[in-house]
Legacy VTK file of the C-alpha trace (Angstrom):
# vtk DataFile Version 3.0
C-alpha trace
ASCII
DATASET POLYDATA
POINTS 96 float
0.000 0.000 0.000
1.375 3.382 -1.008
1.569 6.346 1.334
1.913 10.092 0.847
3.981 12.672 2.640
3.965 16.432 2.038
7.382 18.077 1.920
8.370 21.451 3.378
7.840 22.975 -0.080
4.279 21.645 -0.163
4.879 19.020 -2.855
3.827 15.446 -2.170
6.131 12.433 -2.158
4.811 8.919 -2.559
6.342 5.915 -0.802
5.660 2.314 -1.752
7.132 -1.178 -1.711
7.264 -3.504 -4.662
9.030 -6.865 -4.900
10.690 -6.277 -1.535
12.185 -2.913 -2.488
11.165 0.494 -1.118
10.556 3.369 -3.542
10.140 7.102 -2.999
9.212 9.546 -5.749
8.040 13.118 -5.954
4.586 13.487 -7.454
5.409 17.088 -8.404
2.064 18.341 -7.169
0.916 20.406 -4.228
-2.713 19.367 -4.681
-3.724 16.852 -2.013
-6.652 15.521 -4.069
-4.407 14.833 -7.064
-1.789 13.179 -4.836
-4.465 10.932 -3.272
-5.796 9.997 -6.714
-2.303 9.051 -7.937
-1.738 7.036 -4.761
-4.947 5.072 -5.392
-4.012 4.477 -9.042
-0.563 3.242 -7.998
-2.121 0.772 -5.555
-4.413 -0.455 -8.351
-1.530 -0.798 -10.842
0.498 -2.810 -8.327
-2.534 -5.039 -7.752
-2.901 -5.577 -11.526
0.788 -6.474 -11.882
0.628 -8.873 -8.943
-2.484 -10.563 -10.378
-0.851 -10.946 -13.807
-3.207 -8.593 -15.665
-0.284 -6.252 -16.479
3.208 -7.529 -17.296
6.368 -5.728 -16.277
8.526 -4.941 -19.314
12.063 -6.313 -19.168
14.561 -3.690 -18.023
11.916 -1.063 -17.274
12.344 1.458 -14.478
9.769 -0.057 -12.115
8.814 3.127 -10.275
8.225 5.020 -13.536
6.237 2.125 -14.985
4.033 1.725 -11.918
3.435 5.462 -11.437
2.450 5.842 -15.112
-0.395 3.342 -14.695
1.673 0.766 -16.589
2.154 2.901 -19.688
5.752 4.191 -19.592
8.538 1.639 -19.737
11.663 3.781 -19.561
14.656 1.492 -19.562
17.197 1.533 -16.783
20.783 2.587 -17.553
21.856 -1.066 -17.831
19.288 -1.724 -20.558
19.878 1.316 -22.789
21.324 1.104 -26.274
24.316 -1.254 -26.458
26.382 1.305 -28.387
25.812 4.103 -25.907
28.812 5.584 -24.153
29.455 4.029 -20.734
29.784 6.295 -17.704
33.216 7.803 -17.129
35.090 6.359 -14.167
37.397 8.411 -12.050
41.037 7.394 -11.676
40.365 6.506 -8.044
37.640 3.966 -8.799
38.446 0.299 -8.399
38.959 -1.785 -11.520
36.325 -4.512 -12.057
LINES 1 97
96 0 1 2 3 4 5 6 7 8 9 10 11 12 13 14 15 16 17 18 19 20 21 22 23 24 25 26 27 28 29 30 31 32 33 34 35 36 37 38 39 40 41 42 43 44 45 46 47 48 49 50 51 52 53 54 55 56 57 58 59 60 61 62 63 64 65 66 67 68 69 70 71 72 73 74 75 76 77 78 79 80 81 82 83 84 85 86 87 88 89 90 91 92 93 94 95
């Protein structure tokens, strides 16, 4: 079950757990009614995923997917284009 928390700036953050992991995202709204509606939709989307009515896309950013009502499947950094430039490592980072 998702929960809401207003920040000092008045925006709402949403907290939820999915597959044993805790997520926190800004809803970028100061409207309590809108925040509550998005919280309810998130709970419903999680229920649909857990019941098998919606499938999680491979490599999708789970929080983005769930908060978009199962419509956006933005890929995580690991799943982006294979020819994309890898992140730059500092000289002090350990070699793999």
